[in-house]
N, C-alpha and C positions, 0 to 999 in steps of 0.2 A: 596409587594404592598405598595404604598405611601398612607398614610392616611391624612396627612396634611403637608403644607409647611408654613414656617414663614420667612418673609424677607421684603425687601423694593421694591417698584415698580421702576424698572429701565427704563421701556418703556411701553407705552400703545398704542395699535392699536384700530381698530374698534370693534373687538370681543375678543381680548385677551390682556393680560399683560405679560411682562417679569418680573418674580419675582426673585430678586437677593437674594440668600440665602448665600452669602459670595462669594466665587470664582466661583460659578455656578449660571446661570440664567435659569429659567424654563419658557417655554411658557405655560400659563394656560388660557384656554378659560373661560370667565366669562360673566355674563349677561351684555349687552351693557350699561344699565342704571347705573351699578355699577362702570364703568370705571372712569368717572369724579370724583366720590366720593373717590375711592381708590387712584387715581393718586394724589390727593391733599394732602394725608396723608404723612407727613414726618416721621411718626413713623412706626414701624414694622406692617405688615399686616399678619394675619393668615388666610389661606384658607384651608377648608376641601376639599379633592381631590377625584374625581372619575377618575381613569386612565383606558384607554382602548387601547388595541393593535388592530389596524385595519390591518388584514393580507392582505386584498385585495389591499389596498393602500400602505402597508408597512410602516405605521406610528404609532407612540405611542402618543396618545393625552391625555391631562389632562384637566378636567373640574373642576373649583374651585368655592366654595361657602363660604361666610364669616360666615355662621351659619350652624350647623349640620342639622337643619331641612330642609334647602334648598337642601342639599345633599340627604336626605332621600326622599324628593319629587321627585328629579331627578331620583333616583334609581327606584322608583315606576313607573314613566312615561316610562322609557326605558324597563321595564319588560313587557309592553304592546306590543303585536305583531305588527310590522310595525312602531313603534316609535323608532328612533335611537337617539343618543346623540344630534345631531344638531337640530332635530325637538323638542326634549325635552327642549333644551335651548330656542327655539322660543316660546314654550308654556308658 
């Protein structure tokens, strides 16, 4: 299980960034309001990660938070029946 990633932002999309950790870049979904802030940083960024295997879609998604408290809130939200990771990010 991946707990955190540290690297530089190589690319930013509408809802995700590509975090370059050396020779590997990871797509990490983050809160859209954080994308402009993190993208401007020339320094390394550390993101606490929630990773989830979506068997139905055959994808492995990672959701990142700059602070551990954000990850804890996210985990609390997805523990509620009917709230998945995408809805939790919108909340």
